Every structure is written in structure tokens, then in C-alpha cells.
C-alpha positions, 0 to 999 in steps of 0.5 A, a space after each residue: 365064044 368068049 374063050 375063043 375070043 380070048 386066045 383068037 379065033 382058032 387058037 393057035 396055028 397047028 402048023 406053029 404048034 408043030 413046029 413048037 414041038 419040033 423046037 422043044 425036041 431039038 433044045 431037049 436033045 439028047 435027053 433034056 426037060 426043058 419046057 415041059 408044060 410044051 404040049 401037055 394039058 394046054 392045047 393052044 400054044 399061044 398059052 405056052 410059056 415063053 410064047 407070045 401070040 398076036 391078040 387078033 390072029 393067034 400067030 406066034 409074034 414073039 418067042 423068048 428061048 434065052 438060057 433055056 437048054 440044060 448047060 449039062 447036054 453039051 454044045 448045041 445050035 439051033 437049026 434056023 431052018 426049024 423057025 421057019 413055021 413062024 412067018 409073023 415071028 417079030 421077036 426072037 430071043 435065043 440068048 445064050 444058045 446057039 443058032 446057025 444055018 440061013 433065017 427066012 424070017 421077013 417080019 423079024 424085027 428083033 434078034 437077040 443071040 447073045 452069049 452064043 459063043 458065036 465067032 461069025 454072024 448068022 446069016 441075015 440076008 433074009 431079014 429084011 425087016 430087022 431094026 435091032 441086033 444084039 451079038 454081044 457076048 461072043 467071039 465076033 472079030 472086025 472081019 466077020 460083020 460084012 453081013 451087016 450090009 443087008 440090015 438097010 433098016 436097022 436101028 440098034 446094034 449092040 457088040 459089046 464084049 466080042 472080039 473086035 479090034 483096031 478101028 470102028 469097023 467101016 461096015 457100020 457106018 453104012 447103016 444109015 437108019 442106025 440110031 444106037 450103037 454099042 461096042 463096049 468092052 472090045 480090043 478097039 485101039 488107036 485113034 478114034 476115027 468117026 468120019 462115017 459115024 459122024 454123018 449118021 443120026 446116032 442117039 446113043 453111042 457106047 465105046 467104053 473100056 476099049 482102048 482108044 486114045 488121043 483127043 476126042 474127034 471134033 465130029 462128035 460136035 455134029 450128033 445133035 440127036 445124041 442122048 446118051 454118049 459113054 466113052 468111059 474106061 479108055 486112054 483118051 487124052 487132052 482136053 474135053 471140047 467146051 463145044 462137045 456139051 454146048 452143042 449136044 442139048 439132048 444129052 441126058 447121059 455123059 459118062 467120060 470117066 477113067 480116062 486121062 483127060 487134062 486142060 479144064 472144062 466149066 460145067 456151066 455149059 450143062 446148065 442149059 441142058 434140061 434133059 441131062 440126068 447122069 453125068 459121070 466123069 471120074 478122071 484117072 489123074 489130077 490134070 483135069 480141072 473141073 470148075 463149077 462155080 461162075 457168078 454170072 452163071 444161073 442155076 441149072 435146068 436140070 435135075 440130075 440123078 446121078 452125078 460122079 465127079 471124083 478124083 479131079 481137081 475141083 473147084 481150085 483153089 477154094 476147093 468148095 462144094 459145088 454150089 449147084 447142088 442145093 438145087 437138085 432134089 431128085 439125086 440118087 447117086 452123088 460120088 464127089 470123092 478124092 477131091 480135097 473138097 473143103 468145108 462141113 460135112 454136107 449132110 442136108 444132101 440127105 434131107 434135099 433128096 429123100 430118094 439118095 441111095 448113094 453118097 460118097 465123100 471118100 478122101 476130101 477135107 471135110 470137117 465138122 461132126 456128123 450130125 443127124 437128127 435121131 428122127 430122120 430116116 433115110 429109108 433108101 440109103 444104101 451106101 454111105 462113104 465119108 472116108 478119109 476126112 477130118 471128121 470128129 466128135 462121135 457117132 450118132 446114137 441113133 445111126 442104125 434107125 437113120 439108115 435101117 436099110 444101109 448096105 454099105 458104111 464106110 467112116 474110116 481114117 477120120 477122128 471119130 471118137 467114143 464108143 460104136 452105137 448099139 444101134 449099129 445091131 438095127 441095120 439088118 442088111 448092113 454088108 460091109 461096115 468099116 470104122 478102121 483108123 478112128 479114135 473109137 473106144 469102148 468094147 464091141 456092142 453086143 447088139 451090133 455083134 448078134 444083129 447085123 445078121 447080113 455082114 460080110 465085112 468088119 473092119 475095125 483095125 487102128 482104134 482104141 477098142 477093148 475089152 475081151 472079144 466077144 463070146 457070142 455073135 450072129 455074124 454067119 455070113 461074115 467072110 473078113 474081119 480085122 480087129 488089129 491094132 487094138 487094146 483087146 485082151 484076154 483069151 481068144 474066145 469062140 464067139 465068132 465060131 458061127 461065121 463059118 465062112 470066114 476067109 480073112 481074121 486079122 486081130 494082130 497087134 492086140 494084148 491077146 493071151 494064152 494058146 492059139 485055140 485049137 478050134 481055129 481049124 474050124 473055120 474051113 475056107 479060112 485063107 488068111 489069118 493073123 495073130 501076131 504081136 500078142 502074148 500068146 504061148 505054146 504050141 502051134 495047134 494041131 487044129 491048124 491042120 485042118 485049114 486046107 485053104 490057108 495062104 497066109 499065116 502070120 503067127 510072128 512076135 509071140 512065144 510060139 514054139 518049139 516047132 510046127 505040127 507035123 500034119 499041117 497042110 501047107 500046100 497052099 501056103 504062099 506067105 508065112 511069118 513066125 519071126 520072133 517066137 520061141 521055135 527051137 530045134 531043126 527047121 521043121 520038115 513040114 515046110 518042104 511041103 509048102 512048094 506055094 511059099 513065096 515068103 518064108 520069115 523064121 528070123 529071130 526064134 532058136 533053131 539050130 542045125 543045118 539049112 535043109 537041103 530040101 530048101 531047093 523044092 521051095 522053088 517059088 520063093 521070093 523072100 527067105 529070111 533065116 536071120 538071128 537063129 543058131 543055124 550052123 554049118 556051110 551054105 548049102 549049095 541047094 539054096 542056089 537053085 532057088 532062082 526066083 528069090 530076090 531077099 535073102 537073108 542068113 545073117 547072125 547065125 553060126 554059118 561057116 565055110 565059104 560063099 557058094 559062087 552059085 549064088 549068082 544063079 539067083 535073080 536077085 533082081 537081074 530081070 525086069 520086076 514082073 508085077 504079077 500079084 505075087 506079093 498080094 495075099 487076096 482081095 477080099 469083098 468085091 463088087 456090089 451092084 446097085 441097080 440105080 432106082 431110076 433105071 436111066 433107059 431109053 428105047 436102046 435099053 441102056 440102063 445104068 449101074 452102079 458098080 461098088 467096091 466093098 473097099 477092101 484092098 487086097 492085102 499086101 505083104 510086108 518084109 522087114 529088112 536090113 538096108 543102108 545100115 536100117 531096118 526097113 519095111 517093104 510092101 506092096 509094089 516095092 517088093 517086085 523091086 526089092 533085091 537084097 542079100 545079107 550074109 553078115 554076122 557069121 563064121 564065112 572063111 576064104 575069098 569073095 566069089 567074083 561071081 557075086 559081082 554078076 548080081 547086077 539087079 542087087 540093091 543091098 549087100 552085106 558081108 560083114 562080120 565074117 573072116 573073109 579073106 583076099 580081096 575085093 572082086 574086081 567084078 563089084 563094079 558090075 553091081 550097077 543098081 547097089 545101094 548098099 554095101 558093106 564088106 566091113 570087119 573081115 580080113 580083105 586085102 589089097 586095093 579097093 577096086 578103082 572101077 567101083 567109083 562108077 556105081 552110082 547109086 550107091 549110098 551106103 559103103 563100108 570096107 572098115 576094120 580089114 587089111 586093105 591097102 592102097 589109095 582110097 577110091 576117087 572122090 566122085 560121084 557118090 564116092 564124094 559122099 563117103 566120110 572116115 568111118 567108111 575107111 577107118 581100120 584099115 591102116 595101109 589104107 590111105 588118100 582122101 578121106 583118110 589123113 594119111 596122105 599116099 604121097 611120100 614125104 622126103 626126109 630132111 638133109 642129115 645135119 651135124 650135131 651141134 656141138 654143145 656143152 655138158 652144161 647146156 645139156 644138163 640144163 635141158 634134162 632138168 626142164 624135161 624133168 621138171 615138166 614131166 614131174 608137174 604133169 603127172 602131179 596135175 593129174 594125180 591132183 585131178 583124179 583126187 579130186 574127181 573121186 572126192 566129187 563123185 561118191 559113186 565112183 569112189 565107192 566102186 575104187 574102195 570095192 575094187 581095191 578091197 576084193 583085190 588087195 586082200 592085205 588091206 
């Protein structure tokens, strides 16, 4: 009797039990094994997993079948007729499954068909009691929503992650009982029209991550019952109406982040909102002014859990920390980064808010010492970010015990000094540690290298750390390590060998010596390796051949040579830097397999022979740098097939022959720059998700997640190229815009091909120090983007094309030391800025800024020589002789005096005379 009461008087209905078994068979078709407990030893289906029955009637009222089918069985949709036995069903969860047909469930209140790849919504006309409908993560477009008109009692509608376009579908505004609407992650755009929605009694509205633009609609003020408002990550602009906050007194959650708002808002207008828990306003620009200070404002009535006010103009011009913060005692997340706040480090926030998990003050102007009492303990803290401030002094020696559960610590770009505390090793849950760009010294603590067992990211670059690299570590999950720009010395040790997940290793710009170890190939997933600017020598090890995932390799500025191992697997390589080494012989043939290369830098080695014809196989090249080698022969026509190249440097070799006219086949910036991420090597890290500990929820199941980037920016490519007579480094987005050709310092002959003038997108062109002849092509007037043009030290003849004065961006121009003739270009626009040095060494050139005038001066009329007697002639001859002799005498005495006073040159003269005049 007791057993029967526990599970209903008769257990589950036989009809429903049979129906469940039919459901199981359909879900497992053709040979799945899901729901194995159904129909086994337990006869009462109310006790089956994923089934909930009513305690009194024992009728099935809930089925939770989310993601229940084995994905390997292929696509599948549930036939809605299989649900007919369950007429008391109230909640049906079919997420990440399929469903088709007419649902006839009169008592169904909640339907979840999330993630079913639906292109149309199920037939809903027979669901009169439905209150909650989740259609998220499907492929539904706006024209497929007409079926919603049957849901007169619908209160909650979730359409996030679909294919809605245009404005908000009008059918939604007819749902008179609607309280919660989520349209997050769609393609909605244009001005936000809400005339219909504003008449509803909405309590939650989420329009985030769309493309809405323009001003916020004024009728938002009418939604006085609104508890949750999320308009983040759109393109809204204009001001945020002050009435928006003052009228909506029921608000608990506000997110307006990542838009383009301007004007100013006064935070005091929220002080009477006693229910406010979350305020999220991270600006996309600095045009939004936020004022939190006013003497007439009282303390706020709210107790926030999440405060995000970043990248605004906060409290200008005082730039003080918001004074209401000391009154907050329940904060879980505080993000006031990128505000240029001044003052001392607000460590008191940690003491006032004992449940604080996330504290970010990065990119401000805070000063002082990170002073934390050794007996304090903040065991809830997961993320601490004070990067890019002016913090000085040493790190707290007991920082590891103060934050035992810390997962992300970023103190980079400060002025911290002293050693890295050994207690860092107590942070066993630490995922990311960034102490780069400080003045830290000492060696790497062994306890840190052994104790931080969860560490994924370790950035210690740009400090003054010294000693040898660790001989042992326990960082088994480490995938990003940067120790560059320190003072580490010795050989590369095997200490990180057990970090089998390592994807990026940067130990460049240290004082490491010896050979690259062969075991480097044991990092099987390594994609970025930078060992540049050390004292490494010897050959490139064959272990490199095992790095099949390598995409970025920088061994530059060492003494490595003479070639690359033939077994090197370079098929995925995108960026290869081997400049300033001891490479010799021909360009390694193994490079012909590197068909994904974007940058190939072999500058300043001792490579010889011709440029190989297989160079045309590297069709994705954007940058080819072969400067400063001993390459010879002519420039191969195959080079012209590298149509994507924007920077080509063949200077200071022994190349001969003519300049190929087909070079105009190469893009050199003529096409609009494509910001396609080509010049970014990899984006390491990712997103770490911290659920808000208070899990801000309401009846509409809105949960706040805090997405935290590790703070690892993508490693961008850096290129050194001479332009405007200076060696410049280009990196990041500028590489998409830069275009240059340098053939200087070779033995090229013949005329300059007129086709070079077709390179209308080029910024720098250097053909100097060759043996080029002929005239400057008139087509050079087409080089509309040119900034630097060097044709000096050749044998060019003829005039400088006058049309070149129209080159409005030209800042460096020289044709010095040629055989040019005629008039210099008119002194206007950029050509008015060029001095004599741009034209010197051309005897037949005339005109400003040269001193030679192009206007011929007429000869004076011939006059009869005056009659003079011999005595007058004799007197003039005497005067000439006396002045001539006096000048030589003064010069001779001056030389004697100089040698007498300068012993170095006197000894040098006697040495010369003794060596070349032996009879003395």
C-alpha cells in the first residue's frame, strides 16, 4: 500500500508506457542505444529517467529528451503523432532533436525545440495552453513566424540564434500576453521600431547582438514593468535619454554595452532603483560621458552584483573613482577598465565585497603599491586585472595564499620590481598569468613552475629576468609561453618538454647560446616558434621536421646555417623569418613546398645563385625579402606570377639584366586592402566563462555569463622595409596598406619599363645604385599613392616628366647622380619641398632649387681692347706675380704650422715619406 501511494494508485498508464517505448524505438532508429533503462527492470514508467509524472494522477506531465539521440545515427525528426498518448503533458524538451507534424497537446505549457536546425516552426495551432516557446538556435526567418498567431496565451518567446532579418516581425506585437522576448543573435537591422511592442506589458526584452542603428525609441519609457533590458552589441548611436532610467524603476538588469552612444548620462538617475542588480555599459568609443559624482545625490538604494563601466569618459575632468562604490557590499563583478581613472589602487573593494570574483581596472592611471595584508584571503576571486596602470613596488610575497582560487591574473604593463614571489605556485587553479612589460628581475621560481599545474598561458616578456631557463616544470597543460626580451642565458633546456600541449613558444631577444635542440620537434602541436635575437648557432635540427603544425617560425638574428633540412614540413607555414643568419648556397629547395607562405624573409645572409624558378609556386606570398645576399643572374619572369605580393625587396645583391616589364602583373597595393587576417599568425587563448555566482535569473530564465578573454592578443606579423630612406617596421593592419618595390644596389641595366608606372598603388619604389639607362617613363605620373621614389645613381637621361608634380603624396624624391637634362619640375605641391640634394650630380639639369638658371644670359657687346703701353702691362704682371707668390707662401706656412701642432699627422707624413721615398 505504501509503495502504491508513492507512485500513484496504479503506476503509469499502460497507454503512456507503450507510447514511451514507441518514442524510444523512434529515437534509436535504426540501431541506437539511448534510453536503455526504459522498459528494463523498472516497470513503472514514472520512474524512468527523463520522465516526470503527476504525483496524484501518475500521468506523464514532463518529457526531457534534449540531445538524447546518438548524433552518429544521422538526421532524424520526431513524428508529432507519437506524442498523442500524453494528453496531460505540460513540459516537452526536444532540444537538439527534430520534430515534425501537428502537435495536439492541449495542456502543453512549455515547448523547447532549441537547436533543431528548423527552417520553419512546428505547427502550433493545437497548443492553446502554451506559455513558453523556445525556438532558439534554428534557421527560422521572419516569414516563417505566422504560426505564432495561434498562441494567444504565450508569455515567453525565445528566438535567439536564428535568421531573422529586417525589423522586429510585426506578428510578435500581436501576442498580447507576452512578457519576455529574446531576439539575441539574429540579423535584425535598421532603426528600431517598437510601436507595437511598447504597448505590451513586457518584463524582459533582449535585442542584443543584432544590427539595430540610430537612436533608442522614445516609447521604451512606456515599458514600466521592464525588469531586464539588453540592447548590447548593436549599432545604436545618439544619446541615452535620461528618462529611460528614471521611468523604468523596476529594472534589475541593464546592458547597453558595445554600441556607439554619445552625449552624457548621470548615474545618479539610477540611485532610486532599489532592485537594480546588473548595470553593464562598456562603450565602443570615448564619446560617451558618464558622471557618477554630484553633491546633491544621496547614496544609492541598490546593491549591485555586476558593475561594468568601461571605455567611457568617466567623471571628466576629475577622473576619480565613483564615490558610491564604498557603499556596495555584494559585488561579484567590477569592470572599470579603459577609463583613465586616477588615484590609488582600490584594494578596499576586496575587503568590502567578500564574494567578489572579477575585478578589472586595466588601462587606467592608478598608482601606488599593490599592498595586500599577508593574513587576508579572498577565496572567491577568479580574475584580477590591473594591467596598464602605474603600479610600482614589489608583488606581495604571499599573493598565492591571498588568492588561492585565482584563475586569471594580469598585472602587465606596470612598473613592478623585484622577484616573482614563489607563492605563485600556490595558485593551483591559475589558468593565465601575465606579468609582461614590467621591471621584474631574478629567476623563475621553481615552486611556480611546479605548482601552477593548471596554467595554460604564461607571459613574462619584456622584463629583466635572468638565469637559465627552467630545467624542470610541471606545466603539463601550458599552450602559450612568452619569455622574450629578458636576460636569460645558457642553452635551451628541456624544462618545458613535458608541456606536450605547447602551441606557442617565444624566447626571442635573450642571451641564449648553443644549438637549437633536436627535441624541439617533440612539441607536436607547436604552431608558433620564435628564437630570434639570441646567440644560437649551428644547423637547423632535423627535429624541426616533426613540427607539422608550424605556421610561424622566426630564427632571425642568430648564426644559424648553412641551409634548412630537406625533410622540413613547411606545408602549413605562413610566416618564415630567417634573416641575419649564416645561410649560404642556393635558396633552399625545400621552400618550394611552403605553398601557404605569406611572408618569406631571407635578408642579410650569404645566399648565392639565381632566384629559383619555383618561386612562382608560392602563390600566396604577400611579402618577399631577399635583400643583402649574393644572388645573381637576372630577375626571373616567374616572379611576376606572385600576383598577391605587396612588398618585394631584392636590393643589394648581384642581379643583372633588365627589369622585367611583367612586374606590373603584381598587385603592389592596387586592389582595395582586404583585412582578412592574413598577417595575423594565430589568436591564442580564447574565452573563459565565469557564471555569475548570483546567477541573475528571473522567471524567464535569463542567466548572466561573464566572458573573459585571456588577454592574449593575436601575434601579428612584423616586417622591416626601407622606405623614405629609413628602415621602418610595419606590423598589424598597416601591412594591408603598405606596398613597396626595392631593386636598389644591383647591376640592372637597360631602360625602366614604362609598365612600372602602372603600379598605381605602390608607396615606395627604389631603383637606385644600378646601371639603368634611358628616360624616366612618363607613366610614373600614374603612381598616385607613391610616397618615396629613389632613382639616384644610375645613367638616366632626358628630362624629368613635368607631370610628376601631380604626385601629391610624394615626400621623398631623388634623381641625383644621373645624366638628366633640361628644367627641373615646377616648384609646386610636393615638389616645392625638395632641395638641391634631390637633383645633384646632373650637370645638365637647371632650374630651382639648383643654382643653374635655365635662362641663357646674353654676351656683352664686343669692345676694342684699350690701348695700353708696355709699362702698364708690366705693372699688372708684377702685381699678379706678387699676389700669387704671397698666397702660396701663406699656404705653405699654414701647413708647416699645422704639422708642428698636430703630432699624429706629422708622424703620418714622415711614415708616408719613409715608405715611398726610400733615398731619404
